[in-house]
C-alpha positions as CSV (number, residue, x, y, z in Angstrom):
1,M,2.1,23.3,-0.3
2,L,-1.2,21.7,-1.3
3,K,-1.8,23.9,-4.5
4,N,1.5,22.9,-5.9
5,S,1.5,19.3,-5.8
6,P,0.7,17.2,-7.9
7,V,0.5,14.0,-5.2
8,R,-1.8,14.0,-2.2
9,I,-0.9,11.7,1.0
10,Q,-3.3,10.6,4.1
11,W,-2.8,7.8,6.6
12,D,-5.0,5.2,6.6
13,P,-6.0,2.5,9.0
14,E,-4.1,-0.4,8.6
15,K,-6.0,-3.9,9.4
16,N,-4.5,-7.4,9.8
17,I,-5.5,-10.6,7.6
18,F,-9.2,-10.8,8.9
19,L,-9.4,-7.4,8.1
20,E,-9.9,-6.3,12.0
21,P,-7.8,-3.2,12.8
22,L,-4.2,-2.6,14.1
23,N,-2.6,0.0,15.8
24,Y,-0.8,1.6,13.4
25,R,-1.4,4.2,9.8
26,S,-0.6,2.7,6.4
27,I,0.0,5.7,3.7
28,Q,-2.1,5.9,1.3
29,I,-1.1,8.5,-2.1
30,G,-3.0,9.9,-4.2
31,L,-1.8,11.5,-7.3
32,S,-3.2,13.5,-10.0
33,N,-1.7,16.2,-12.8
34,I,1.2,15.8,-13.8
35,A,2.0,12.4,-11.2
36,V,-1.2,10.6,-13.1
37,E,0.7,10.5,-16.9
38,N,3.8,9.7,-15.5
39,Y,2.6,7.0,-13.8
40,T,0.3,5.6,-16.3
41,K,2.7,5.9,-19.2
42,D,6.5,5.5,-18.0
43,W,6.3,4.6,-14.1
44,I,4.6,1.0,-14.8
45,I,6.4,-2.0,-16.3
46,S,4.5,-4.1,-15.7
47,I,1.0,-5.4,-14.1
48,D,0.5,-8.4,-12.6
49,N,-3.3,-10.2,-12.1
50,I,-3.0,-11.8,-8.4
51,T,-7.0,-13.0,-8.3
52,E,-5.7,-16.5,-8.1
53,Y,-3.5,-15.8,-5.4
54,C,-5.6,-13.7,-3.4
55,K,-8.0,-16.8,-3.2
56,E,-5.9,-19.0,-2.6
57,I,-4.9,-16.8,0.7
58,H,-8.7,-16.0,1.8
59,Q,-9.2,-20.2,1.8
60,L,-6.6,-21.2,4.1
61,I,-8.4,-17.9,6.3
62,K,-11.8,-19.7,5.3
63,R,-10.4,-22.9,6.6
64,N,-8.5,-21.6,10.0
65,K,-5.0,-22.3,8.2
66,I,-4.0,-19.1,8.9
67,N,-0.5,-19.4,9.6
68,Q,-0.3,-20.9,5.6
69,A,-2.5,-18.4,4.6
70,K,0.2,-16.1,6.3
71,D,3.1,-16.9,5.1
72,L,2.2,-16.5,1.5
73,L,1.6,-12.8,2.2
74,P,4.0,-10.6,1.1
75,H,7.0,-9.4,3.6
76,E,6.5,-5.1,3.7
77,Q,9.5,-3.2,4.6
78,S,9.7,-0.4,5.4
79,Y,10.6,2.3,2.5
80,P,13.0,4.8,3.0
81,L,13.0,9.0,2.6
82,P,15.0,11.2,2.0
83,E,14.8,13.6,4.6
84,D,13.3,16.8,3.6
85,I,10.6,14.8,1.9
86,A,10.2,12.6,5.5
87,L,9.9,15.8,7.3
88,I,7.2,16.7,5.0
89,V,5.2,12.8,5.9
90,N,5.5,12.7,8.9
91,S,4.0,16.1,9.7
92,Y,0.9,14.8,8.1
């Protein structure tokens, strides 16, 4: 299956706002071949520079304004997968 797929997945350790490990992992998705071409030519609709946004969060953390920093973090949500794909992803 791996040889025939342009998509690779692995589960990486997740970290909190202090970069400390959390007790769960997040999926990391790698692309190759046609998936890279599609991603770069068709799937990307915009790119935003979030450097200043990240610096602002970092400064709040350095000033121990943790709740304010957390309030600026994007809300994460689970991404629903079709059942056939979920079976594959969850097998890793």
